[in-house]
N, C-alpha and C positions, 0 to 999 in steps of 0.2 A: 607214606606214599599211599595213595588211594588205590582201590582195586581197578579203577578205570585206567590208571597209569600203566599197570602191568599188561594191559591188553594192547599196548601200542605195538608189541612184538608178539606174534603168534609162536607157539612151540615149533611149528614147521619152519618159520623164518629163522628161528634160532638154530635149528638143526641144519638148515641150508648154510648159514654163516659158518657153523662149525665144520661142515664138509669142505667149504672153500678154503679154510685154514688148516684142514687136515687134522682135526682133533675129534676125538670121540667123547660124547657126553652122556652121562646117565640121565634118567628122567628127572631126578632131583636137581642135577646141574642145569638141565634145560630150563627148569622153572626159576632157578637162581639167576641164571643169565638173563631171562626175560625181565626180571625185576631190576637187575643192574643196568641193562641196556635202556630200560625205561627211565631210570634215574639219570643216566647220561643225557638222554634226549631232553629231560626236564631242565637240566643245567644249561644246555644249549639254547633251549627256548627262553630261559631267563636272560641269556646274553643278547638275544634279539630285541629285548625290551629296552636296552640301553640306548640313550640318545647319542648318536655319533655325528650329528649335524655339525659341520665345520671341522671335523677331524679328518686330516688327509690320510688316504690309504697308505699302509706301510707293510713291508714284509719282514721288518726287523726292528725291534725297539731301540737298538743301539746303533750308533754310527760306526759301522765296521767298513773297513776298506778291504779290497781284494788282497789277501795275504798269501796268495799262492806263489810258489817259487817260479822263476822263469823256466820255460820249457826249452832249455838250451841243450844241444847235443854235447855229450861228454864222452871221453874215451872209455871203451869197455874194459872191464877187469880182464886180466890174463886168464885164459881158459883153465890152466892148472890151479890157479888160486880159487876160482869158482868151484871146481870139482874136488878140491883138497878135502873137504869135510863131507862129501857125499856118502851116505850110508852104503849105497851100491852104485857102481858105475860100469858102463860098458863102452869101451873105447873112449870117445870124447863126449859121452852123453851120460845123464843121470839115468839109472835104471829104476823104474817104478813099477808097481803092480798094475795090471790092467784095470781100468776103471769103467770101461764100457762093456755092456753085455753084447756078446757076439751072435746071439740068437736072432 
């Protein structure tokens, strides 16, 4: 890969991407990702050179049918059966630790 290819992403752009996905990168990792991202873009550019004239658009290479189960109402399980293996329960409810900050 030439030096010109690694300039497709600046260090600041890589840091910005890292902040969006909530990861911290060292300076050496920033430079490594600059190179890797440039390589990915190079492969994408190569795909754009493929002649797709006459090829119909598709979202899947296989002929798949909708295999989802029907969304039919079913009787609920008995409450005692549902709560039978609960680690903690309070009356007819699961007891869980608070997950929201109250501040």
